[in-house]
C-alpha positions in Angstrom: 273.7 198.2 104.7 274.7 198.3 100.8 272.4 195.6 98.8 274.8 195.5 95.9 275.8 191.7 94.9 279.1 190.9 96.6 281.1 191.4 93.2 278.7 193.7 91.3 281.8 195.5 89.7 283.3 192.4 88.7 281.5 192.6 85.4 283.8 195.4 84.3 286.6 192.8 84.3 284.8 190.7 81.7 286.4 190.4 78.3 283.3 191.7 76.5 280.4 193.5 77.7 278.1 191.5 80.1 274.9 192.1 81.6 275.4 193.6 85.0 272.9 192.5 87.5 271.7 194.5 90.9 270.1 192.4 93.6 268.2 195.4 94.8 268.8 199.1 94.4 271.4 200.7 96.8 269.7 202.4 99.6 271.4 205.6 99.7 269.9 206.9 96.2 267.0 206.3 94.1 266.9 203.5 91.6 268.0 204.9 88.1 266.2 204.3 84.9 268.9 201.8 83.7 268.6 199.9 86.7 265.0 199.6 86.7 265.2 198.5 83.1 267.8 195.9 84.0 265.6 194.7 86.9 262.9 194.3 84.5 264.6 191.9 82.4 265.5 189.4 85.0 264.1 186.1 85.0 261.1 185.7 87.6 263.2 183.5 90.1 265.7 186.4 90.5 262.8 188.5 92.0 261.7 185.6 94.2 265.1 185.4 95.6 265.4 189.2 96.2 262.1 189.6 98.0 262.6 186.3 100.2 264.6 187.7 103.0 267.5 185.3 102.4 265.3 182.3 101.6 262.5 182.8 104.3 259.7 183.9 101.9 256.3 182.7 103.3 257.5 179.2 104.1 256.9 179.7 108.0 253.3 180.9 107.5 252.5 178.4 104.5 253.4 175.3 106.8 250.3 176.4 109.0 248.0 176.4 106.3 246.2 172.9 106.7 243.7 173.1 104.2 246.2 171.8 101.7 249.1 170.0 101.3 250.8 172.5 99.0 252.7 175.7 99.4 252.7 178.6 97.3 254.3 178.9 94.1 256.9 181.1 94.9 257.7 179.3 98.1 257.9 176.3 95.9 261.1 177.8 94.3 262.5 178.9 97.6 262.0 175.6 99.3 264.5 174.2 96.9 267.4 176.0 98.7 266.1 174.1 102.0 266.8 170.8 100.0 263.3 170.0 99.0 260.9 169.8 96.1 257.2 169.9 96.3 255.7 166.9 94.1 252.4 165.2 93.7 251.5 161.7 92.9 251.0 161.8 89.0 249.6 158.3 89.1 246.8 159.5 91.6 246.0 162.9 89.3 243.2 161.2 86.9 241.1 159.9 89.9 241.7 162.7 92.0 240.7 165.1 89.5 237.5 163.2 88.5 236.5 163.5 92.2 237.4 167.3 92.3 240.2 166.6 95.0 243.3 168.6 95.3 246.6 167.0 93.9 248.1 164.3 96.2 250.9 166.6 97.3 254.1 165.6 99.3 257.7 166.5 99.2 260.9 164.9 98.2 263.7 165.8 100.7 267.3 165.5 99.7 270.2 165.4 102.2 273.6 167.2 101.8 276.5 164.8 102.4 279.7 165.9 101.0 281.4 163.0 99.7 278.7 160.4 100.4 280.0 159.1 103.8 278.0 158.4 106.6 278.5 156.5 110.1 276.4 153.4 111.0 274.7 155.6 113.6 273.6 157.9 110.9 272.4 155.3 108.6 270.3 153.7 111.5 268.8 157.5 112.0 267.9 157.8 108.4 266.5 154.3 108.2 264.3 155.1 111.0 262.9 158.4 109.1 262.4 156.4 106.2 260.0 154.0 108.1 258.3 156.9 110.0 257.7 159.4 107.4 258.6 158.4 103.9 257.3 155.1 102.8 259.8 152.7 104.2 262.3 153.6 101.6 265.5 155.6 101.0 266.9 156.4 97.6 270.7 156.9 96.9 270.9 159.4 94.2 273.2 160.0 91.4 274.8 162.9 93.3 276.1 160.8 96.1 273.5 161.5 98.9 269.9 160.2 100.0 266.5 161.4 99.1 263.0 160.9 100.7 259.9 160.8 99.0 256.4 161.1 99.8 256.9 163.3 102.8 253.6 165.1 103.6 253.5 168.8 104.8 252.5 168.3 108.1 255.4 165.8 108.6 258.2 168.3 107.3 259.2 169.8 110.4 259.3 166.4 112.1 261.3 165.1 109.3 263.9 168.0 109.2 264.2 167.9 113.1 265.1 164.1 112.9 267.8 164.6 110.1 269.1 167.3 112.3 269.4 164.9 115.1 271.4 162.7 113.1 274.0 165.7 112.6 272.9 165.9 109.0 271.1 168.6 106.9 269.4 169.5 103.7 270.6 172.8 103.5 271.6 173.9 99.6 271.0 170.3 98.4 268.7 171.9 95.5 268.3 175.5 94.4 270.6 178.2 92.8 273.5 177.4 94.9 276.5 174.9 95.3 274.8 171.4 95.7 276.0 168.4 97.4 279.8 168.2 96.5 280.9 164.7 95.1 283.8 162.9 95.5 285.6 159.6 94.6 284.1 157.0 97.0 285.9 153.6 96.8 288.6 153.8 99.5 291.1 151.1 98.3 293.6 154.0 97.8 293.4 155.4 101.3 295.6 158.5 101.1 294.1 159.7 97.6 290.5 159.1 98.5 291.0 160.6 101.8 292.4 163.6 100.1 289.4 163.4 98.0 286.9 163.4 100.8 288.5 166.1 102.6 288.6 168.6 99.6 284.9 167.6 99.0 283.9 168.2 102.7 286.0 171.5 102.8 284.5 173.1 99.7 281.0 171.9 100.9 281.5 173.9 104.0 283.2 177.0 102.5 280.4 177.4 99.9 277.4 176.7 102.2 275.0 179.6 102.4 275.2 181.5 105.6 271.4 182.3 106.0 269.9 181.0 109.3 266.5 180.7 107.5 266.7 176.9 107.6 266.9 176.5 111.4 264.3 179.3 112.0 261.9 177.5 109.6 262.3 173.9 110.3 263.8 173.7 113.8 262.1 176.8 115.5 265.4 178.4 115.7 265.8 182.2 117.0 265.8 184.4 114.3 269.0 187.0 113.7 268.7 190.1 116.1 267.2 193.0 114.3 265.7 190.7 111.7 266.7 190.0 108.0 268.5 193.6 107.4 271.2 192.3 109.9 272.1 189.2 107.9 274.5 188.8 104.9 275.5 186.3 102.3 279.1 187.2 101.9 279.7 185.0 98.9 276.2 184.7 97.6 274.5 188.0 98.1 270.7 188.3 98.0 270.6 186.6 94.5 272.6 183.7 95.1 273.6 182.1 91.8 272.0 182.4 88.4 271.5 178.6 88.5 272.4 175.3 90.2 276.3 174.5 90.5 277.6 171.1 91.1 281.1 170.2 91.8 282.8 166.8 92.0 286.3 165.6 92.8 288.0 162.5 91.1 290.7 160.1 91.5 291.9 158.5 88.6 291.9 155.9 86.8 288.3 155.8 88.1 285.9 158.4 86.8 282.6 157.2 88.8 281.5 160.8 89.7 281.4 161.7 86.1 283.8 164.9 86.3 283.2 166.0 82.9 279.3 166.5 83.5 279.8 169.0 86.2 280.2 172.7 86.4 283.5 172.4 88.5 285.6 169.4 89.0 288.9 168.7 90.6 291.1 165.7 89.2 293.7 164.3 91.6 297.0 164.3 90.2 299.0 161.3 92.1 302.9 160.5 92.7 304.0 157.1 92.5 302.9 156.4 96.1 299.4 157.4 95.3 299.5 160.8 97.2 297.8 163.7 95.9 300.6 166.5 94.8 297.8 168.8 93.1 294.6 168.9 91.1 293.6 169.6 87.7 290.7 171.7 87.3 287.7 171.5 85.1 284.9 173.8 84.3 282.1 174.1 82.3 280.1 170.5 82.4 276.4 170.1 82.5 273.8 167.7 81.3 270.3 169.5 81.0 268.8 170.9 77.8 265.5 171.3 76.5 263.9 169.4 73.6 263.6 171.4 70.2 265.7 174.0 71.5 269.1 174.0 70.1 270.3 177.0 72.0 270.4 174.4 74.9 273.0 171.6 75.1 274.6 169.1 77.4 278.3 170.0 77.7 281.6 168.3 78.8 283.8 170.2 81.0 287.2 171.7 79.8 290.4 171.3 82.0 291.2 174.9 82.7 294.7 174.3 84.4 296.3 172.8 87.5 296.3 174.0 91.3 298.2 173.2 94.3 296.3 171.5 97.0 296.5 174.7 99.2 294.9 176.7 96.8 292.1 174.3 95.7 289.4 176.1 98.0 290.3 179.6 96.9 290.0 178.2 93.3 286.4 176.7 93.9 285.3 180.1 95.4 286.7 182.0 92.6 285.0 179.9 89.7 281.8 180.1 91.5 281.9 183.8 91.9 282.8 184.3 88.5 279.8 182.3 87.5 277.7 184.4 90.2 278.7 187.6 88.2 279.0 186.6 84.8 276.1 184.0 84.6 272.9 184.7 82.6 270.1 186.0 85.2 267.8 186.7 82.2 267.1 183.4 80.7 267.4 180.4 83.1 267.5 177.9 80.3 271.1 179.6 79.5 272.1 180.1 83.0 274.7 177.3 83.7 278.3 177.7 83.8 278.4 176.0 80.7 277.0 178.5 79.0 279.2 181.2 80.2 282.3 179.4 79.4 280.7 179.3 75.9 279.6 183.0 75.7 283.2 184.4 77.1 285.6 181.5 76.1 287.9 179.2 78.5 290.8 181.8 78.3 289.0 184.8 79.5 287.2 182.7 82.2 290.8 181.4 83.4 292.1 185.0 83.5 289.2 186.2 85.7 289.6 183.2 88.1 293.4 183.8 88.2 292.7 187.6 89.0 290.3 186.6 91.7 292.8 184.2 93.5 295.9 186.3 92.8 297.8 183.4 91.2 298.4 182.0 87.8 297.2 178.5 87.6 299.5 175.7 86.2 299.1 174.0 83.1 296.9 170.8 83.4 299.2 167.6 84.3 298.6 164.2 82.4 295.8 161.9 83.8 294.0 158.7 82.4 290.5 157.5 83.3 289.6 153.9 82.1 285.8 153.8 83.2 283.1 155.8 85.2 281.3 152.7 86.8 281.7 151.3 90.2 283.7 148.2 91.3 281.5 145.7 92.7 282.2 142.9 95.6 285.2 143.0 97.7 288.1 145.2 97.6 291.0 145.7 100.1 292.5 149.0 100.7 296.3 149.6 100.9 295.7 149.9 104.5 294.3 146.2 104.9 290.6 147.2 105.3 287.8 145.8 103.1 285.1 147.4 101.2 282.1 145.8 99.9 280.2 147.6 96.9 276.8 146.6 96.9 274.4 147.0 93.5 271.3 148.8 94.2 268.9 149.1 91.3 268.4 152.8 90.6 269.4 153.4 94.0 266.2 152.4 95.8 266.8 151.1 99.4 263.8 149.0 100.3 262.6 145.7 101.1 261.5 144.0 97.6 258.6 141.5 97.7 260.5 138.1 96.8 263.6 140.0 96.6 266.6 141.7 98.3 265.7 142.8 101.7 268.0 146.1 101.4 266.5 148.3 104.1 266.0 145.4 106.7 269.6 143.8 105.8 271.5 147.1 105.6 269.9 148.1 109.0 271.1 144.9 110.7 274.5 145.4 109.0 274.5 149.1 110.5 274.0 147.6 114.0 277.4 145.8 113.8 279.3 147.7 111.5 282.3 149.3 112.9 283.3 151.2 109.7 281.3 153.5 107.5 279.0 153.8 104.5 279.6 155.3 101.5 277.1 156.4 98.7 278.5 156.3 94.9 277.5 158.6 92.0 276.3 155.5 90.5 273.5 155.2 92.8 275.2 152.0 94.7 276.4 151.6 98.5 279.7 150.7 100.0 280.0 149.1 103.1 283.5 150.4 103.9 286.6 149.9 106.3 285.7 146.5 107.4 288.2 145.1 109.5 289.7 141.7 108.3 288.1 139.7 111.3 284.5 141.0 110.7 284.5 140.5 106.9 283.1 137.0 107.3 280.2 138.4 109.7 279.3 141.3 107.0 279.3 138.7 104.2 277.0 136.3 106.0 274.6 139.0 106.7 274.6 140.3 103.0 273.8 136.6 101.8 271.2 136.3 104.5 269.1 139.2 103.4 269.9 138.6 99.5 271.6 141.8 98.9 273.2 141.9 95.5 276.8 142.2 95.4 277.0 142.8 91.6 274.9 142.2 88.5 275.3 141.6 84.7 277.5 143.7 82.8 274.9 145.9 81.4 272.9 146.2 84.6 275.9 147.1 86.6 276.7 150.2 84.2 273.1 151.5 84.3 271.4 154.5 86.0 268.0 155.9 86.0 266.2 158.9 87.4 263.1 158.7 89.4 260.8 160.3 86.6 257.2 159.0 87.2 255.0 159.2 89.2 256.6 161.9 91.3 259.0 164.1 89.4 256.9 167.1 87.7 259.1 167.4 85.0 259.0 163.8 83.6 257.6 163.0 80.3 258.1 159.2 80.3 259.0 156.5 82.8 262.6 155.7 83.8 263.0 154.0 87.2 260.1 151.8 86.7 260.6 151.0 82.9 264.8 150.5 82.9 264.8 146.9 84.8 262.3 145.6 82.2 264.3 147.1 79.3 267.5 145.6 80.9 266.0 142.1 80.7 265.3 142.5 76.8 268.7 144.1 76.0 270.6 141.2 78.2 268.9 138.9 76.0 269.8 140.5 72.8 273.6 141.0 73.9 273.7 137.3 75.1 272.4 136.2 71.4 275.5 138.0 70.0 277.9 136.7 72.3 278.1 140.1 74.4 276.6 139.0 77.7 279.7 140.3 79.8 280.7 143.1 77.7 280.6 146.5 79.7 278.1 149.2 78.1 277.1 152.1 79.8 273.5 152.8 79.5 271.4 155.5 81.3 267.7 156.8 81.3 265.7 159.7 82.2 262.2 160.9 82.1 263.1 164.0 80.6 266.0 165.9 79.1 267.3 167.7 82.3 269.8 164.9 82.6 269.8 164.0 86.3 271.1 160.6 85.5 273.8 161.9 83.0 272.4 160.1 79.9 274.3 162.2 77.7 277.7 160.6 78.5 276.4 157.2 78.3 277.1 154.7 75.6 273.2 154.3 75.4 271.2 157.1 76.4 267.4 157.0 76.7 265.6 160.6 77.3 261.8 160.7 77.7 260.0 162.3 75.1 256.5 161.5 75.8 254.5 158.6 77.3 256.5 155.4 76.6 258.5 157.3 73.8 262.2 158.3 74.1 265.0 159.9 72.1 267.7 157.4 71.6 271.3 158.6 72.0 274.7 156.8 71.2 278.4 157.0 70.8 279.6 158.5 74.3 282.9 157.3 75.5 283.0 154.5 78.3 284.9 156.6 80.8 282.6 159.5 80.5 284.7 162.0 78.7 282.7 162.3 75.1 279.2 163.3 74.6 276.7 161.1 72.6 274.6 162.0 69.5 271.0 161.7 68.8 270.6 158.4 66.9 267.0 158.2 66.6 264.0 160.2 67.6 260.8 159.4 69.3 261.4 155.5 69.6 258.4 153.8 71.1 259.4 151.6 74.4 258.6 148.6 72.4 260.9 149.2 69.5 263.9 149.9 71.5 265.3 146.3 71.6 264.6 146.1 67.7 266.5 149.4 67.1 269.7 148.3 69.2 269.8 144.5 68.2 271.4 145.3 64.8 273.9 147.5 66.3 274.8 144.7 68.9 275.4 142.3 66.1 277.7 144.8 64.1 279.5 145.7 67.3 280.0 141.6 68.0 281.3 141.2 64.4 283.3 144.3 63.7 284.9 145.6 67.0 288.6 145.7 67.4 290.1 144.3 70.6 289.3 146.3 73.7 287.3 148.8 71.6 284.2 150.0 73.6 280.7 150.0 72.1 280.5 154.0 71.8 283.9 154.3 70.1 282.7 151.5 67.6 279.8 153.1 66.6 281.6 156.1 65.6 284.4 154.4 63.7 281.6 152.3 62.0 279.8 155.4 60.9 276.6 154.7 62.7 276.8 158.1 64.5 279.2 161.1 64.2 281.5 162.2 67.1 280.4 164.8 69.4 283.1 167.5 69.7 281.3 169.4 72.6 278.8 171.6 73.6 276.6 173.0 70.5 278.0 170.3 68.1 275.9 168.0 70.2 273.0 168.8 68.0 274.7 168.5 64.7 274.1 165.1 63.2 275.7 165.6 59.9 278.6 162.9 59.1 278.8 159.6 57.5 275.8 157.9 59.1 274.6 154.5 57.9 272.2 151.9 59.1 272.9 149.2 61.0 274.0 145.9 59.4 276.5 147.9 57.1 279.5 148.2 59.2 
């Protein structure tokens, strides 16, 4: 069997010389010195993938080692492809270290739910898993899916079996693959949103890894006859992608999926009847970067072209496989598609995509986005069905002491609901497709359990990542800190008559950007304990990056830093002008064009109070 990458020779089509990557040396001849040299330069994760036997590694054996709650370092990389991360409770580290105990290891498990739509029966099953194995909490994520926290190693197989029993899985929810495909959620425009969800589901199915390792390891499924040598990944090959890959589908005028923050996107182009006539294709977005390393940066996606509905799946596969073949496999910090686009240019990338699909893309069609938030409360679809969007703080679905009873309330609703549930990219939940005659009953249950149907203007436009105590990358608090900061900033905004002003604010514990802070009008990115970089000036519709306004701000100083800017905005804004746009016009921050320009802080900057 030939072990070349599926499109190993595609590098020859690149407009400039590209690093040519072999997954393993061909079996019909010895490895050459040149191939050995290239292999030696690959990032460590590439070698882990090559040796894994299509994502098996030592996971099955590691689960049987009961002396520790952890798995090996290499398997910790492989398990991501199965939809989970090994973590530990960092709040407990000092005490456990003092007592010479192992870290309090557990696993975060993320589901793959294309488009974020599940049935009431699935909701009830996921609720039961949360109560049984994951601390009685579900978390709606910024990737329009659920994740569990705190699942211990001895419960992993039981949890995965229960997820499978709900007709769901966690395959490719993490790792160097196409991850959960997001889609516009609010089904008010039935035809358009139905088309968006179908496309998301079809792309997800088309780009799903084919290895049987998930079922073998977690469900005790039978291994492919003859072992791993008979298996093949027709799209991914043995080394999968250079880095994670994220796809979204948007329906204007709402950009709630933040299409410009993702590797690949499809923007619905609608006719006068709100039916999809085709899709604008965006490429090269991504949020993550590394503090102090200017060669890493967030980037907003470019609109590459227009594609007819029947060609959308082919374009998705072509874009992903060009990244598979052209992406940087030597340096993971520069391995995302955004860096590939920067290196080769959009024109060359588009030409290669067109070569692979055998068609020329059309020129992009006009479209307009007005916001990237959710519509809270009740809306009615053009088919007469009703949809209730609930505000869920940081997506944490649990019963709060002296507060909303999300877990119990939504469980009760799921027992009587006849429609479906939809997760949003802003960590909220929609009770969707409620018949008119059932609306009052759903409303009564929502009120009974104190579930929030909205929030103040700033809060309802906020997102926070999990950060501490479980995320191993977190440098500062995020989810646990943001509610208190919201209270402080709401007081400040009210002082200036801005209590109902729509402003996006997002917080992350590190610069990896899971909550997409770099396209928020106010972005807080953890720098260290109780310290944050403050970014300002992004567009309200998520189409423009922010700019670093102030470094290393203490949490206690954030309100005082922003208050003068709120005062200037209240006095000097034009009618309908958003906060991020005003800060640029008034000279408080420079406009970010894109990509590398994110780090350029030159421009007419002036202190607050001098607008």
